[in-house]
Every structure is written in C-alpha cells, then in structure tokens.
C-alpha positions as CSV (number, residue, x, y, z in Angstrom):
1,M,-40.9,0.0,29.4
2,L,-39.7,-1.5,26.0
3,A,-39.6,0.3,22.8
4,Q,-41.9,-0.4,20.2
5,G,-41.4,-3.7,19.1
6,G,-39.7,-4.8,22.0
7,A,-36.2,-6.5,21.8
8,E,-37.0,-8.7,18.5
9,A,-36.9,-5.3,16.3
10,G,-33.4,-4.4,18.1
11,I,-32.2,-7.5,16.7
12,G,-33.8,-7.4,13.3
13,V,-31.5,-4.2,12.7
14,Y,-28.7,-6.5,12.5
15,L,-30.2,-9.1,10.0
16,P,-28.6,-7.3,7.1
17,L,-25.4,-7.2,8.6
18,V,-25.3,-10.8,9.3
19,L,-26.7,-12.1,5.9
20,I,-23.6,-9.9,4.0
21,L,-21.3,-11.5,6.5
22,A,-22.9,-14.7,5.9
23,L,-22.4,-14.2,1.8
24,A,-18.6,-13.2,2.2
25,I,-17.8,-16.1,4.1
26,A,-19.7,-18.4,1.4
27,F,-17.7,-16.7,-1.4
28,A,-14.2,-17.0,0.1
29,V,-14.5,-20.6,0.9
30,F,-16.3,-21.5,-2.3
31,S,-13.4,-19.4,-4.1
32,V,-10.5,-21.6,-2.2
33,L,-12.1,-24.7,-2.8
34,L,-13.2,-24.0,-6.5
35,G,-10.2,-22.7,-7.5
36,P,-7.3,-25.8,-7.3
37,L,-10.5,-27.6,-9.2
38,V,-10.5,-25.1,-12.2
39,G,-7.0,-24.0,-12.2
40,P,-4.6,-25.2,-14.3
41,S,-2.8,-28.0,-12.7
42,R,0.5,-28.1,-15.4
43,Y,3.4,-26.8,-13.6
44,N,6.8,-25.8,-15.1
45,K,9.9,-24.5,-14.1
46,A,8.9,-21.0,-14.8
47,K,6.1,-21.6,-12.5
48,L,7.6,-22.8,-9.7
49,S,10.4,-20.4,-9.3
50,A,10.4,-17.4,-7.0
51,Y,9.9,-13.9,-8.3
52,E,12.4,-11.5,-7.5
53,C,11.3,-8.7,-8.9
54,G,12.5,-9.1,-11.9
55,I,16.2,-10.4,-11.2
56,E,16.2,-14.4,-11.4
57,P,16.4,-16.2,-8.3
58,S,20.2,-17.7,-7.8
59,P,20.3,-21.6,-6.3
60,Q,23.0,-19.4,-3.3
61,P,22.4,-17.4,-0.3
62,L,22.4,-14.1,-0.4
63,V,24.9,-14.0,2.5
64,G,28.7,-13.7,1.1
65,A,27.0,-14.4,-2.5
66,G,27.6,-11.0,-3.5
67,R,25.9,-7.1,-3.4
68,M,22.1,-7.0,-4.0
69,P,21.3,-3.9,-6.3
70,V,19.8,-1.3,-4.0
71,A,18.1,0.8,-6.9
72,Y,14.6,-1.1,-5.9
73,Y,15.1,-0.4,-2.6
74,V,16.3,3.9,-3.1
75,T,13.4,4.0,-6.0
76,A,10.5,3.0,-3.2
77,M,11.8,4.9,-0.4
78,L,11.7,8.3,-2.7
79,F,8.1,7.0,-4.0
80,I,7.4,7.0,-0.4
81,L,9.0,10.6,0.4
82,F,6.7,11.9,-2.4
83,D,3.3,9.7,-1.4
84,I,3.9,11.2,2.1
85,E,4.8,14.9,0.7
86,M,1.3,14.5,-1.0
87,V,-0.2,13.7,2.0
88,F,0.7,16.0,4.0
89,L,0.4,19.0,1.3
90,F,-3.4,17.6,0.9
91,P,-4.6,19.2,3.9
92,Y,-3.1,22.4,3.4
93,A,-4.6,22.9,-0.4
94,V,-8.1,21.9,0.9
95,S,-7.9,25.1,4.0
96,A,-5.4,27.5,2.4
97,D,-8.3,30.1,3.0
98,A,-8.2,29.4,6.5
99,L,-4.8,29.1,7.5
100,G,-3.6,32.5,6.1
101,L,-0.4,33.7,5.9
102,W,1.0,31.7,8.6
103,G,-0.1,28.3,6.5
104,V,1.5,29.6,3.5
105,A,4.8,30.0,5.6
106,A,4.7,26.4,7.0
107,A,3.9,25.5,3.5
108,T,6.8,26.9,2.1
109,L,9.2,25.8,4.8
110,F,7.9,22.3,4.1
111,I,8.1,22.0,0.4
112,A,12.0,23.9,1.1
113,T,12.7,20.9,3.3
114,F,12.0,18.3,1.0
115,F,13.2,20.1,-1.9
116,I,16.5,20.3,-0.5
117,A,16.8,16.6,0.7
118,D,15.6,15.8,-2.8
119,A,18.2,18.4,-4.2
120,Y,20.8,16.2,-2.1
121,V,19.4,12.5,-3.1
122,W,20.1,13.9,-6.6
123,R,23.3,15.1,-6.4
124,R,24.4,12.0,-4.3
125,G,23.8,10.3,-7.7
126,G,20.6,8.2,-5.5
127,L,18.2,9.0,-8.7
128,D,21.2,7.1,-11.4
129,W,20.0,3.3,-12.9
130,N,24.1,2.9,-13.4
C-alpha cells in the first residue's frame, strides 16, 4: 500500500533541490560566458606576469639560479601550528567542566609542549625577517 500521495509525493520533495541546483548551474555558466564579454580586454606586461607573493619573477629557472627565501614558508608553518593549537584547545574550552583535573593536566601538557616548540623556533631565529 502506498503512502498518502503515492510515488509522486516522494519525488516532489526533491523539486526545490533540483531547482536550486539548476539555478546554481545556470548562474555558473552565465558568469563564465559573461566574463570575457564585459571584462577589460586591454592587457599589459604587469597583468600578464605571474604574481609570486610580492617577489619579482625571474626569467631564470630556480634550479641552480640561487637560493629561494624560506621566510614565507616558515611563517606559513608557524601559522598552521598556531591554528592547529586553537583547533585542539577549543573542544577543551567547551567541555572544561566535564573533564575535571585530568583535562586540566592534559591541556597543560599540550600547551607546555607547544611553548617548548615555540621557544625552540624563536631561539633558532625562525621568527627573524633578516
């Protein structure tokens, strides 16, 4: 025995989803096709050159052409470390009451380990922009 409304009612539930999907696809196609028509078409050397994080691109290949500055990469890695620390500390902050003394000990050990790593990076000059 079919539910009230039959099979048609089951398919009708998905109609808003299909309409939103069709609208999204139509908007994407419209945007891609309209961009070259209304966008600027005057190109110059600066617009055609590659953007390399503020560093002027060199015509030489990187292999054998000199050292690549690693200050950007070190900063990115330190940002990721701080970000991961916050991601792991947020659940502790939300449920600090339920965790009790063991939760405080675990969070203290985690923060201490993180600060030891930070002190190591600082001592080695990883935060200097020379």
